C-alpha positions in Angstrom: 30.9 68.6 106.7 33.6 71.1 105.8 36.0 71.9 108.6 35.9 75.4 109.8 39.1 77.4 109.3 40.6 79.9 111.6 41.6 83.3 110.3 45.3 82.2 110.2 44.5 79.0 108.3 42.4 80.8 105.8 45.2 83.4 105.2 47.8 80.6 104.9 45.8 78.8 102.3 44.9 81.9 100.3 48.5 83.2 100.2 49.8 79.7 99.2 48.3 80.3 95.7 50.4 83.4 95.1 53.4 82.3 93.2 55.4 85.6 93.5 56.7 85.0 97.0 58.2 88.5 97.7 54.5 89.8 97.8 53.2 87.2 100.1 54.0 89.0 103.4 52.2 92.2 102.2 49.2 90.2 101.0 49.0 88.3 104.3 49.0 91.6 106.3 46.3 93.0 104.1 44.1 89.9 104.4 44.6 89.7 108.1 43.6 93.4 108.5 40.4 92.7 106.6 39.6 89.8 108.8 40.3 91.8 112.0 38.1 94.7 110.8 35.2 92.3 110.1 35.7 90.6 113.4 35.6 93.8 115.4 32.4 95.0 113.6 30.7 91.7 114.5 31.8 92.0 118.1 30.4 95.5 118.2 27.1 94.0 117.1 27.0 91.8 120.2 28.2 88.5 118.8 30.5 86.3 120.9 34.2 85.9 119.9 33.9 82.4 118.4 30.9 83.4 116.3 32.5 86.6 115.2 35.7 84.8 114.1 33.7 82.2 112.2 31.5 84.7 110.4 34.5 87.0 109.5 36.3 84.0 107.9 33.2 82.9 106.1 32.6 86.4 104.7 36.0 86.3 103.0 34.8 83.5 100.7 36.8 80.5 99.3 40.5 80.9 100.0 41.4 79.2 96.8 39.3 81.5 94.7 40.7 84.6 96.5 44.2 83.2 96.3 44.0 82.6 92.5 42.7 86.1 92.0 45.5 87.5 94.0 48.0 85.4 92.0 46.7 87.0 88.8 47.1 90.4 90.3 50.6 89.7 91.4 51.9 88.0 88.3 55.3 86.5 88.9 56.7 87.7 85.6 55.7 91.3 86.2 56.8 91.0 89.8 60.3 89.8 89.0 60.5 92.4 86.2 59.7 95.1 88.7 62.3 93.8 91.1 64.9 93.6 88.3 64.1 97.1 87.2 64.6 98.3 90.8 68.0 96.5 91.0 69.1 98.0 87.6 68.0 101.5 88.7 70.0 101.1 91.9 73.1 99.9 90.1 72.8 102.8 87.6 72.4 105.4 90.4 75.4 103.9 92.2 77.5 104.0 89.0 76.4 107.5 88.2 77.4 108.6 91.7 80.8 106.9 91.4 81.3 108.6 88.0 80.4 112.0 89.6 82.8 111.5 92.5 85.5 110.1 90.3 85.1 113.0 87.8 85.2 115.5 90.7 88.3 113.9 92.1 89.9 113.8 88.7 89.0 117.5 88.2 90.6 118.3 91.5 93.8 116.5 90.6 94.0 117.9 87.1 93.3 121.4 88.5 96.1 121.0 91.0 98.4 119.7 88.4 97.6 122.6 86.1 98.8 124.9 88.9 102.3 123.3 88.6 103.5 126.4 86.8 107.3 127.0 87.0 108.0 129.8 89.5 109.5 133.0 88.1 112.8 132.4 89.9 113.3 129.0 88.2 115.0 128.9 84.8 114.1 125.3 84.0 112.1 122.3 85.1 114.0 120.1 87.5 115.2 116.7 86.3 115.6 113.5 88.4 119.1 113.0 87.2 122.0 113.7 89.6 124.3 114.4 86.6 121.9 117.0 85.1 123.8 120.2 84.5 127.0 118.8 86.0 128.8 117.9 82.8 128.5 121.4 81.4 129.4 123.1 84.6 125.9 124.6 85.3 125.6 122.7 88.6 127.8 120.9 91.1 126.7 118.2 93.5 127.0 119.0 97.2 127.2 115.4 98.5 124.8 112.5 99.1 121.5 112.9 100.8 120.1 109.8 102.6 116.5 108.8 101.9 114.3 108.7 105.1 112.0 105.7 105.9 108.6 105.7 104.2 105.7 107.3 106.0 101.9 106.7 105.9 100.1 109.8 104.7 96.3 109.0 104.8 95.6 106.4 102.2 99.0 106.7 100.6 102.5 105.5 101.5 105.1 108.2 100.7 108.6 107.1 99.9 111.6 109.2 98.9 113.4 107.2 96.3 116.0 109.7 95.2 117.5 112.8 96.8 120.4 115.0 95.7 121.7 118.4 96.8 123.2 120.7 94.2 124.4 124.3 93.7 124.5 126.5 90.7 128.1 127.4 89.8 127.2 130.9 88.5 125.3 132.3 91.5 125.7 129.7 94.3 122.0 129.1 94.6 121.3 125.7 96.2 118.4 123.3 95.5 117.3 119.9 96.7 115.6 117.5 94.4 113.6 114.5 95.5 112.0 111.6 93.7 108.8 110.9 95.7 106.5 107.8 95.3 102.9 107.7 96.5 101.6 104.2 96.8 97.8 104.0 97.3 96.2 101.5 99.5 93.7 100.5 96.8 94.4 100.1 93.1 91.5 102.2 92.0 92.7 105.3 93.8 94.0 108.2 91.7 97.1 110.3 92.3 97.0 112.4 95.5 96.9 116.2 95.0 100.3 116.9 96.6 101.0 120.3 95.1 98.6 122.4 97.3 99.4 120.7 100.6 103.1 120.1 100.7 105.3 122.5 102.7 108.7 122.2 104.3 110.8 123.7 107.0 114.6 123.5 107.6 116.8 123.6 110.6 117.2 127.4 110.3 113.4 127.8 110.6 112.9 128.7 106.9 109.5 127.7 105.6 109.1 126.5 102.0 105.8 126.7 100.1 104.3 126.9 96.7 103.0 130.4 97.3 106.3 132.3 97.8 110.1 132.0 97.9 111.8 129.9 99.0 109.8 127.7 96.7 108.7 124.1 96.9 107.5 122.7 93.6 105.9 119.3 92.8 106.0 117.8 89.3 104.1 114.7 88.4 106.1 112.0 86.6 105.1 108.8 84.8 103.4 106.3 87.1 104.9 102.9 87.6 103.3 99.6 88.9 100.3 101.3 90.5 102.4 103.9 92.3 102.4 107.6 91.5 105.8 109.3 90.9 106.6 112.9 91.7 109.6 115.2 91.5 109.8 117.5 94.5 112.2 120.5 94.2 113.3 122.9 96.9 114.5 126.0 95.2 116.7 128.9 96.4 117.6 127.3 99.7 119.0 130.1 101.9 121.9 129.6 104.2 123.3 126.1 104.9 120.6 124.2 106.8 121.5 120.9 108.4 118.2 119.3 107.4 114.9 119.9 105.5 111.6 118.4 106.7 108.8 117.8 104.2 105.3 117.7 105.6 101.6 118.4 105.0 100.1 121.9 105.6 96.8 120.2 106.7 98.1 118.3 109.7 101.2 117.1 111.4 100.5 113.3 111.1 103.5 112.6 109.0 106.8 114.2 107.9 109.9 113.2 105.9 113.2 114.6 107.2 116.2 114.8 105.0 119.7 115.3 106.5 121.8 117.5 104.3 125.6 116.9 103.9 127.8 119.0 106.1 130.7 119.1 103.6 130.3 119.5 99.9 131.7 117.1 97.4 134.9 118.5 95.8 
């Protein structure tokens, strides 16, 4: 005599014939729900619990026959193909999103760099060469400027690598030129958009910006070893300030303070 199966045993056997394992949980829930619906209907008809359970299981038929039919409906090849297509679609969406964000960031950077137009008061683009214009008498150096310690500005480490103070011999206009390096925390990060956010203030309370004189200009230079290089130029420095402090217009989380020489180099 064939041993009677409980609802759980019947479901376990039927599901065991389904080779595509990711679908087994959903199939088990559906079969269990059918058994429970049949059981409740029989109980409503006045049958006792044991009889209702037995008849609901018997009404489901042979678990092997049902399981093989379900296996054909949930073909492993089609199932894994569907899972693979979902994975590929997810990867494509992720890559598309990365491209959009990267393109948007690149556009922002390029747009900001495009705004690096030479101010009207400047006759030429600054050079990171302390002897620039000295030999022909256009400029004279006003002494050494010490480089401050690096600072952490968001996801970038900003380091002043070069700093020199000079004066035009013709009109006495002073300027300060810095070599600034931005080292990103991650190699995939692009150059920071420094031009629109950098401002400065000196010991006399004079504010320098890219919108009006006295000017602060930022020029991108060739990148080196994953770090982004910039030339920062303070133009038409009024008076004789003791120091100039470079900072962000967005917040006060960091600053780079440069002490200017008290006496000029003869």
